[in-house]
PDB file of N, CA, C and O in Angstrom:
ATOM      1  N   UNK A   1      96.548-290.098 156.458  1.00  0.00           N
ATOM      2  CA  UNK A   1      95.355-290.407 155.625  1.00  0.00           C
ATOM      3  C   UNK A   1      95.785-291.240 154.413  1.00  0.00           C
ATOM      4  O   UNK A   1      96.627-290.820 153.619  1.00  0.00           O
ATOM      5  N   UNK A   2      95.194-292.417 154.292  1.00  0.00           N
ATOM      6  CA  UNK A   2      95.553-293.260 153.151  1.00  0.00           C
ATOM      7  C   UNK A   2      94.677-292.918 151.966  1.00  0.00           C
ATOM      8  O   UNK A   2      93.455-293.046 152.032  1.00  0.00           O
ATOM      9  N   UNK A   3      95.292-292.486 150.892  1.00  0.00           N
ATOM     10  CA  UNK A   3      94.532-292.102 149.701  1.00  0.00           C
ATOM     11  C   UNK A   3      93.752-293.287 149.150  1.00  0.00           C
ATOM     12  O   UNK A   3      92.648-293.124 148.629  1.00  0.00           O
ATOM     13  N   UNK A   4      94.334-294.493 149.267  1.00  0.00           N
ATOM     14  CA  UNK A   4      93.654-295.689 148.773  1.00  0.00           C
ATOM     15  C   UNK A   4      92.354-295.909 149.539  1.00  0.00           C
ATOM     16  O   UNK A   4      91.337-296.269 148.947  1.00  0.00           O
ATOM     17  N   UNK A   5      92.383-295.688 150.880  1.00  0.00           N
ATOM     18  CA  UNK A   5      91.184-295.869 151.693  1.00  0.00           C
ATOM     19  C   UNK A   5      90.125-294.831 151.287  1.00  0.00           C
ATOM     20  O   UNK A   5      88.938-295.148 151.214  1.00  0.00           O
ATOM     21  N   UNK A   6      90.550-293.620 151.029  1.00  0.00           N
ATOM     22  CA  UNK A   6      89.612-292.559 150.657  1.00  0.00           C
ATOM     23  C   UNK A   6      88.952-292.909 149.332  1.00  0.00           C
ATOM     24  O   UNK A   6      87.744-292.731 149.175  1.00  0.00           O
ATOM     25  N   UNK A   7      89.733-293.405 148.379  1.00  0.00           N
ATOM     26  CA  UNK A   7      89.191-293.780 147.069  1.00  0.00           C
ATOM     27  C   UNK A   7      88.169-294.887 147.237  1.00  0.00           C
ATOM     28  O   UNK A   7      87.096-294.836 146.635  1.00  0.00           O
ATOM     29  N   UNK A   8      88.487-295.888 148.046  1.00  0.00           N
ATOM     30  CA  UNK A   8      87.582-297.000 148.270  1.00  0.00           C
ATOM     31  C   UNK A   8      86.268-296.500 148.878  1.00  0.00           C
ATOM     32  O   UNK A   8      85.188-296.940 148.483  1.00  0.00           O
ATOM     33  N   UNK A   9      86.369-295.583 149.839  1.00  0.00           N
ATOM     34  CA  UNK A   9      85.151-295.046 150.466  1.00  0.00           C
ATOM     35  C   UNK A   9      84.306-294.341 149.433  1.00  0.00           C
ATOM     36  O   UNK A   9      83.088-294.517 149.405  1.00  0.00           O
ATOM     37  N   UNK A  10      84.938-293.536 148.571  1.00  0.00           N
ATOM     38  CA  UNK A  10      84.183-292.793 147.549  1.00  0.00           C
ATOM     39  C   UNK A  10      83.486-293.764 146.626  1.00  0.00           C
ATOM     40  O   UNK A  10      82.329-293.551 146.263  1.00  0.00           O
ATOM     41  N   UNK A  11      84.165-294.821 146.242  1.00  0.00           N
ATOM     42  CA  UNK A  11      83.568-295.818 145.331  1.00  0.00           C
ATOM     43  C   UNK A  11      82.380-296.485 146.018  1.00  0.00           C
ATOM     44  O   UNK A  11      81.324-296.651 145.408  1.00  0.00           O
ATOM     45  N   UNK A  12      82.546-296.866 147.270  1.00  0.00           N
ATOM     46  CA  UNK A  12      81.461-297.548 148.005  1.00  0.00           C
ATOM     47  C   UNK A  12      80.269-296.608 148.156  1.00  0.00           C
ATOM     48  O   UNK A  12      79.129-297.004 147.911  1.00  0.00           O
ATOM     49  N   UNK A  13      80.529-295.365 148.561  1.00  0.00           N
ATOM     50  CA  UNK A  13      79.443-294.383 148.757  1.00  0.00           C
ATOM     51  C   UNK A  13      78.714-294.173 147.434  1.00  0.00           C
ATOM     52  O   UNK A  13      77.484-294.158 147.391  1.00  0.00           O
ATOM     53  N   UNK A  14      79.482-294.011 146.353  1.00  0.00           N
ATOM     54  CA  UNK A  14      78.872-293.778 145.036  1.00  0.00           C
ATOM     55  C   UNK A  14      78.029-294.976 144.620  1.00  0.00           C
ATOM     56  O   UNK A  14      76.936-294.814 144.077  1.00  0.00           O
ATOM     57  N   UNK A  15      78.535-296.172 144.875  1.00  0.00           N
ATOM     58  CA  UNK A  15      77.812-297.403 144.519  1.00  0.00           C
ATOM     59  C   UNK A  15      76.503-297.487 145.306  1.00  0.00           C
ATOM     60  O   UNK A  15      75.459-297.836 144.753  1.00  0.00           O
ATOM     61  N   UNK A  16      76.568-297.162 146.614  1.00  0.00           N
ATOM     62  CA  UNK A  16      75.364-297.212 147.434  1.00  0.00           C
ATOM     63  C   UNK A  16      74.346-296.175 146.971  1.00  0.00           C
ATOM     64  O   UNK A  16      73.143-296.435 146.957  1.00  0.00           O
ATOM     65  N   UNK A  17      74.849-294.983 146.586  1.00  0.00           N
ATOM     66  CA  UNK A  17      73.953-293.929 146.134  1.00  0.00           C
ATOM     67  C   UNK A  17      73.230-294.349 144.858  1.00  0.00           C
ATOM     68  O   UNK A  17      72.035-294.101 144.702  1.00  0.00           O
ATOM     69  N   UNK A  18      73.976-294.996 143.934  1.00  0.00           N
ATOM     70  CA  UNK A  18      73.356-295.455 142.682  1.00  0.00           C
ATOM     71  C   UNK A  18      72.337-296.538 142.994  1.00  0.00           C
ATOM     72  O   UNK A  18      71.255-296.560 142.406  1.00  0.00           O
ATOM     73  N   UNK A  19      72.672-297.439 143.915  1.00  0.00           N
ATOM     74  CA  UNK A  19      71.764-298.534 144.264  1.00  0.00           C
ATOM     75  C   UNK A  19      70.490-297.972 144.906  1.00  0.00           C
ATOM     76  O   UNK A  19      69.393-298.477 144.669  1.00  0.00           O
ATOM     77  N   UNK A  20      70.647-296.922 145.722  1.00  0.00           N
ATOM     78  CA  UNK A  20      69.502-296.297 146.394  1.00  0.00           C
ATOM     79  C   UNK A  20      68.587-295.694 145.336  1.00  0.00           C
ATOM     80  O   UNK A  20      67.365-295.729 145.484  1.00  0.00           O
ATOM     81  N   UNK A  21      69.166-295.138 144.266  1.00  0.00           N
ATOM     82  CA  UNK A  21      68.368-294.560 143.208  1.00  0.00           C
ATOM     83  C   UNK A  21      67.913-295.699 142.334  1.00  0.00           C
ATOM     84  O   UNK A  21      67.210-295.478 141.348  1.00  0.00           O
TER      85      UNK A  21
END
């Protein structure tokens, strides 16, 4: 598991969640 990939996913998901709101 690449920690960098996990961080990127969290950032993308958080960004999408903010955009949805």
